Phi, psi and omega in degrees: 000319176296324180288315179292323182298337180290342183257353185277124185249346181281152180298331180238137179232134185254131177248141173206166183273161183280342183259015179253152175255133181267143175297151188303319182259012190300304184302314180296320181293322179292317181298316184304328184290334180288001174297335174275120190293337180281351178274123185252342184211143176231131178254128172277179180262131169272128177240149182253123181287103186274147180230151181300325183271007181307141171274195189298322179296320178286319177295319177293313183294320174296311178300322180297314182289330168301315177293311183299318175303319179296319177292324177297321179295317181292321173307312180299318184294317181288316172198299184211146166295148182254079177098134180267149176277133184299342183299325183193106172206168183216156183220160170286126185306319181293349180266000184287135180240126181302146177260153180295151187300327188265014182296134183266317183248076182296319177302314181294313183292320180299315185287328181279336176288331168299314178297323179299333185277007176101355180266165180254153170262114183260177185209140179228112179290346179269351168266102193230151169241139188236141178213162176279155182288168175297148190299322179206180180293322178306317181288320179293324179295317176303317180293316187290328181300314180296317184296317183295314179299325174288332172294315175299317180294323178293323180296324178287324181279339180255032185303326177301333181289350171294340183283091182294338179283335177276312182254358171057238181299322178304314181298311185302315179298314179298316180291311185287331182269324187247303188304308181300319184295327186266359184227275192287324185300313172297327177300313181296324178299327183286315177291333178302329190295304176298323181299317182292317176299313178304315180295315183296319182289325178294326184272333184114105192293338179250013180272345180050045169279189183311301183291324176294317175301317183295324181293316178295322175301318183296317178301311181302315182303311184285332173292326174296317178299314181297317180296318178303317175299315178296319180285327174304308179297340177264006183056033175254122189253107177242100189296336182297326184279341182288340181292301180294334179290314185292321176304315180297312184295319178300317180281330172302316186296331183293315177301313180290326175294313178300320179297317181292323176298315180292324180283344184066027190262000180274119181290145178281346179285131188282117174268112193290121177285138177295135184252153183287164182258000000 
């Protein structure tokens, strides 16, 4: 990217992944949003090509990106999207800042550094890039671990964005949407387990009061994730169970990604995840 950007002469540059198919009007829709001078970056929507026979990875990834797209829409309406998806985004060429050679999430870093300069990142769900889901959960976990390691790296490199007195709404969006997801949120899920047990036992685990009901719901959720894993390995597809299973995998990847970041063992070279057919 750093080498290629030196050759770009156009006022706007569009980035996309090699394995995606772009919507017919995607580029036109993205460019139109730059008519507003305060817009420095525009993010398209990532869509997953869903199939009826999708396994947990496909069903979970598709649902996750629908959720993520909704958050992007709300972020843009409030002030700015918090990081563009590498599948399809564009920036004003003059705002490009070279990324460090060991950067793992270049799309995220590039777009937020544009926002740090006082511009907004906008979003158009009709400017989309579509790709197939990961072939299986193992491939999806591999991809998520890399993203999580890159997320921690990004939080460190974009440390100044934590200054809510300087960046205001952008900092609030960044902390609540990104930083907490890659740091405290998975950790809280871990602590909720013993805390829930203690509160349920104190109340009476079979009394079905407020805390005991919450604990049983928590047990049911993790049992559903375990059952989803079991059925996935048996090639039995129950999409209702893929949601808790995928949620568990996503949060597990944060812990594994954090470990990789601390060890410095995550290669900057992109290892392509196998995609479903």
